[in-house]
C-alpha positions in Angstrom: 0.0 0.0 0.0 1.0 3.6 -0.5 0.6 6.5 1.9 0.3 10.1 0.7 1.2 12.7 3.3 -0.3 16.0 2.3 1.4 19.1 3.8 -0.4 22.5 3.3 2.1 25.3 3.9 1.7 29.1 4.3 4.6 31.1 5.7 6.3 28.3 7.6 9.9 28.8 6.6 11.0 28.5 10.3 9.4 25.1 10.9 9.4 23.5 7.4 12.8 21.9 7.4 12.2 20.2 10.7 8.7 18.9 9.9 9.9 17.5 6.6 12.8 15.9 8.4 10.5 14.3 10.9 8.1 13.0 8.2 11.0 11.5 6.2 12.3 9.8 9.3 9.1 7.9 10.1 9.6 4.2 9.5 6.4 2.6 8.2 7.2 -1.1 7.2 5.2 -2.3 4.3 4.1 1.1 3.2 5.4 3.2 0.4 5.5 6.9 1.4 5.1 10.0 -0.7 5.0 13.7 0.4 2.8 16.2 -1.4 3.6 19.7 -0.3 1.3 22.6 -1.3 2.5 26.1 -0.8 -0.4 28.6 -0.5 1.5 31.6 -1.9 3.9 32.1 1.0 5.7 35.5 1.3 8.4 34.7 3.9 10.8 32.7 1.8 9.0 29.3 2.2 8.6 29.0 -1.6 12.3 29.4 -2.3 13.1 26.9 0.4 10.6 24.4 -1.0 12.3 24.4 -4.4 15.3 22.7 -2.8 13.0 19.7 -2.0 11.6 19.3 -5.5 13.9 16.4 -6.4 12.6 14.4 -3.4 9.0 15.3 -3.1 6.0 16.5 -5.0 5.9 20.3 -4.5 3.1 22.6 -5.8 2.7 26.3 -5.6 -0.5 28.5 -5.5 -0.3 31.8 -7.4 -2.5 33.5 -4.8 -3.2 32.8 -1.1 -6.5 30.9 -1.0 -6.5 29.1 2.4 -5.9 25.7 3.9 -8.9 24.1 2.3 -7.7 25.1 -1.2 -4.2 23.8 -0.5 -5.6 20.5 0.6 -7.8 20.2 -2.5 -4.6 20.6 -4.6 -2.9 18.0 -2.5 -5.7 15.5 -2.8 -5.8 16.0 -6.5 -2.1 15.1 -7.0 -1.8 12.4 -4.3 -1.4 8.9 -5.6 -1.6 6.9 -2.4 -4.2 4.4 -1.1 -4.3 6.3 2.2 -4.2 10.1 2.5 -2.9 11.7 5.7 -2.9 15.5 6.4 0.2 16.9 8.1 0.3 20.6 9.2 3.7 22.2 8.8 3.8 24.1 12.1 5.3 21.3 14.4 2.1 21.2 16.5 1.5 17.5 15.5 4.2 14.8 15.7 4.8 12.5 12.7 6.2 9.9 15.1 2.6 9.1 15.9 1.8 7.9 12.3 1.8 4.2 13.3 -1.0 4.7 15.8 -3.0 6.9 13.4 -2.7 4.4 10.6 -3.3 1.2 12.6 -7.1 1.2 12.5 -7.0 1.5 8.7 -4.2 -1.0 8.1 -6.1 -3.4 10.4 -9.2 -2.9 8.3 -11.2 -1.6 11.2 -11.6 2.0 9.9 -12.0 4.0 6.7 -11.3 7.4 8.4 -9.2 8.2 11.5 -9.1 11.5 13.4 -6.3 12.2 15.8 -7.9 13.7 18.9 -6.2 16.2 21.1 -8.8 15.6 23.8 -8.5 11.9 24.5 -5.7 9.6 25.7 -2.7 10.4 27.9 -0.2 12.0 25.6 1.4 15.3 26.5 -0.3 18.6 25.5 1.0 22.1 25.8 -1.3 24.3 28.0 -2.5 27.3 26.1 -5.7 29.2 25.4 -8.9 28.3 27.3 -11.2 30.0 24.8 -9.7 28.0 21.9 -10.5 24.9 23.9 -14.0 26.0 24.7 -14.7 27.0 21.1 -13.4 23.7 19.8 -15.6 21.8 22.2 -18.6 23.8 21.2 -18.0 23.4 17.4 -17.4 19.7 17.9 -20.7 19.4 19.9 -22.6 21.3 17.2 -21.2 19.2 14.4 -22.0 16.0 16.3 -25.6 17.2 16.7 -26.0 17.2 13.0 -23.8 14.3 12.0 -24.9 12.0 14.9 -21.3 11.1 15.5 -19.5 11.2 18.9 -16.3 12.8 17.9 -14.2 14.7 20.4 -12.1 17.0 18.1 -13.4 17.9 14.6 -10.8 20.7 14.3 -7.8 18.4 14.7 -5.1 18.8 12.1 -4.5 15.0 11.9 -7.1 13.4 9.6 -6.5 10.2 7.7 -8.6 8.8 4.9 -8.8 5.8 2.6 -8.5 7.2 -0.9 -11.9 5.8 -1.8 -13.6 8.0 0.8 -12.1 11.2 -0.4 -12.8 10.4 -4.1 -16.6 10.4 -3.3 -16.5 13.9 -1.8 -16.6 17.2 -3.6 -14.9 19.8 -1.4 -15.5 23.6 -1.7 -14.1 25.4 1.4 -11.0 27.4 0.8 -10.2 28.2 4.4 -10.4 26.4 7.8 -14.0 25.5 6.8 -12.4 22.4 5.4 -12.7 20.7 8.9 -16.5 20.9 9.4 -17.0 20.3 5.6 -15.0 17.1 5.4 -16.6 15.9 8.7 -20.1 16.4 7.5 -19.5 14.8 4.1 -17.6 11.8 5.6 -20.5 11.3 8.1 -23.0 11.1 5.2 -21.1 8.2 3.7 -21.6 6.2 6.9 -18.1 4.9 6.7 -16.1 3.5 9.7 -14.6 6.4 11.7 -12.1 6.0 14.5 -10.4 8.4 16.9 -6.8 8.0 18.2 -5.4 10.1 21.0 -2.5 12.3 20.0 0.0 14.7 21.6 -0.3 18.4 20.8 2.4 21.1 20.9 0.2 24.1 20.2 1.7 27.5 19.2 1.0 31.0 20.5 0.1 33.8 18.1 3.6 35.2 18.6 4.9 31.9 17.4 2.8 31.9 14.3 -0.6 30.5 15.1 -3.1 31.6 12.4 -6.6 30.5 13.3 -8.6 33.3 15.0 -12.0 34.3 16.4 -13.6 34.9 13.0 -12.6 31.5 11.9 -14.6 30.1 14.8 -17.6 32.2 13.8 -17.4 31.1 10.2 -17.1 27.4 11.4 -20.6 27.7 12.8 -22.0 28.6 9.4 -20.0 25.9 7.7 -21.4 23.3 10.1 -24.9 24.4 9.3 -24.3 24.8 5.5 -22.7 21.4 4.9 -25.0 19.4 7.2 -28.3 21.1 6.3 -28.0 22.7 2.9 -25.6 20.7 0.8 
């Protein structure tokens, strides 16, 4: 089997070499591994840095900044693996946990796996209460409409069988990707698992990008993709 690791990137020059090193270092016996990196029109030198990786990985560049969802659509389009895994480039999520994330799919127990920051006993950096509260509210609201019992719909670690993603038409350009993909996966009635993961969250000073307005828009996306589409 082949694993495609899709890395959406926007202004991550400081963390990009280390996250790619960690991804490359993960040993996954029996799995072929490819990296598909999509730069969403970075302006901090990330684009120039990525060009040095073009001989080893698939690298794609957006001509304008469109958002994480748009970068992931590009990544899904070019990925060739049987399993698709999303990896943020900001070092908040640890590629060393790939074996645990992939296990339910490789054991043919799951079609989709979410890495939850709110279950298990792995270490978590202590940061913003209101981010935590907003995430729990959005997850609860999503669960009301999907009838799932997920604990973390906004997690950056999501893993899919290729066959699941191929049946979905995605539209969100920004962080609306998270509630959109959750709603559309739920409608397929596929097997979904959660796996507890560690989380090394960043502060805004360290480069965190999601903000209050993204949370407000997420409420609309949950309603839109569960009720109107």
